[in-house]
N, C-alpha and C positions, 0 to 999 in steps of 0.2 A: 080618675078623669074627670074630675070639677074642675082642677087648676087648666085644662085646655079648652073650658067652654068659652062659648063667645062675647057673654057679659062681663066675663072676668079681662078679655082681652081689650073690650070696649072702657071698661072703666080704667083699666090702667093708664090710658093713652089719652083720659080725659084728665087726669091727675098734671099736676105743675112737672112734675118730672119725667113723664113721659110724653107730655105734648112740647116740652123743652128741649126734649131728647131729638125730638126728629127735626126739630128745626136745626139743631146742634148738626144731627147729620148731612142736610140739604147744604148749609153752609159749609161745612168742609170739604162736599163735592165741587161747590162753586169757587170755592178756594184754589183747591189743585187743579180743575180743571180748567180756569180763567189763565194760568200759568202754564202749562203744558200746550194750551189750544194757540198757545200767541205765534204769530208769524210778522217779521218785519222783512223787507226787501232792501236790500244794497244795491245799487248800480254805480258803477264807476268807469266813465270813457277817459282818454288822455291820448294826445297825440303820438306816445311813445308805446302805445299799443295800439298804433294803427287804425284807431276808429271804431273797432269791434268793444264794445262795453263787455264790463265784466259785473255777470250778476251772480249776487247770493242772497241766501237766505238765513235770516237770524232767528233761532227759535230754541227751544227749551232742548238741553240744559244751560244756553246761553254760555259756550265755551268760544268768545271770538277767536282765541288764538288757533281753536281748531280749524279756523277757515284757511289752512295754508296756502292753497293756490290762488288765494283773493292778492296777496300780497307775494314778492317785491311788483307793483307797478311798473314803476320808473327805479331809475339807479339814485342813489346807493339804497340796496337791500335794507327795507325795515320790517318786520314782522308787524301786525296788528294784534294790537294788546288789549288784554282783557279777558279773565278765565274766573267767569259768573256764576259756573257751574254747581259749585259748594254750596251755595247758600238757596238758590232754587232749588237742589234735589233735597236739599234739609225740610224746606217749606214743604214740598209735595210730598215728601215720607212723609211728617207729621200729619198732613191732611189726609191720607191715605189710611195711617193709623189710627186716629181718630174716627174716620170715616168706618173701618172696620169695628172699633167698640162700640159706637153708634148702635150699628147692627146687632151687636151682642147682648147689649144689656137692653135692648128695645125688646127681644126674644125673651131674657130673663125676667123684665119687666110684666111680660103679657103671658107667654106659655108657662112660667115657671116663676110664677107670682107667687105662692105657696112660701118656694124655696127663699124667696128673697126676703118674705115680711118676716118668717120664723129664724131664719139666720142674720145673727148680728153682725157675723164676720163679714158677710156679703156686704151689707150698708155698708161698713166702716172701709172694704176695700174699698166700693165705687165712690163714696165720699174722698177718699186720699188716693186713686185713679184720677179724678175729676180733677182734683185740687194740680196735679202735677203737669195733667194737661195743660192747664193756665199757664203756667209757666214755660211751659214746650211751645205751646203756642204764642206765646210774647217774644221769646228770643227766636223761634223762627222769622216771624212779622219784622223784627228789629233789624235781622240777618239780611232778608230778603228785602228792605227797604233801602237799606246802604247799598246793595246790590244791584235794584232798577236805578237808583240815583246814578250810579258808575256807571251802568250799562248807556243811560241815557247820555251820558258825557261822553263816552270814548265812541260812540255810534252817530255823533253829531258830524254833519257834513265838513267844519272845520277842521275836529279834529282827525278824522278819517284822510283827510288831503296832507295835513302836515304828517301823520305817520306815515305816508306812501310817497310823501315827498314829491307830489303831483305838480306838473309845471302849469304854468300860467292858463292853459287849456283844458287844464284837467276838470274833470266836471262831475261832482257826487250826489248823487239822490239819496239822502239815508231815510231810513223810515222816518214818518211822518208824527206817527202817535204813538201812546204807549196806554191808548186807553185800557187795552184788555188787563195791562200789568200795573196799571191803577187799581182798576177792579177786583185783581187778586190780593193789592196790599188792603185793601177797604175790606174786605171780607176777614184776612187774617187778622186785623186789630176789633173788627166787632166780634172773632170768636173769641178773643181775649173778653171783652165785656159779657158775651153772654154766657161761657162756662164760670168766669170770675161771679157773675150773679146768680146763676143756678148754683152754684153750691150750696147756698142758704136753704135750699128746698132738698138735697141731699142729707146737710147737717140735720134737718128738721126728723129724717128718718131714722138717723143713729142713737143707739142708746146714750149717749153721750150727751144730748138734746133732751130727749125724755127722763134723763137723770136729774138734771139741771129743773127740770120741771116739776118732778116729784119732791124735791130740797127744796123747791119756792112754795110749794104745796103744803108740806109739812111746817115750815115755818109760819104759813099763814094761819094753821088749824092749832097751834100752842095757844092755850088760853091766856088773857090776857093776866097782870098781875092786880089785885084790887089797891098795893100799898102799905096795905097794913102789916105791922111787925108778928113776927113768931112771939 
């Protein structure tokens, strides 16, 4: 029962790998929460709809093509372009998976610290999975950054007015700000840097690092040759 003692829990969270893992958990929450909680409002009015405005909410997963009853506003019929759900959903998927992994490893670092320290395979796996997470965060952030850029473009007032073939009296009130999505991207790339930097602390826990350290100590312990001939 010693591995469940309170001092063991506190000590694990004071170490770099435990403390940084808590920050990684929070950053993952901020990344996917700021994406799924975004709402943008789109209002359109035109003579051809007799002054009755069309109101739509742009939100996760950001599939503009699913807003079918938004268009056509006027003739000829023209659908609203843009399906950015794949990038958004992959980004949120990575965030949720990382969040769950952080919870699992924090339990491992605290409640099962003896198993972690005594099993080299667990430490190697933690390092390997963390390296994969760096790659996943990078891919997800780049894909979502491209999606956000296109989302801003295709939900601008000028582009929407062109796509719906609005008349001269067409008024488009497009979403005014994307601060929430910009914040989500900021946390995405911050996660790339954070997980990449944290690999060093996990590398030090593996036998690969300790093996290199032992080899260096053995080299330092070799006695110097006095240069005399045999």
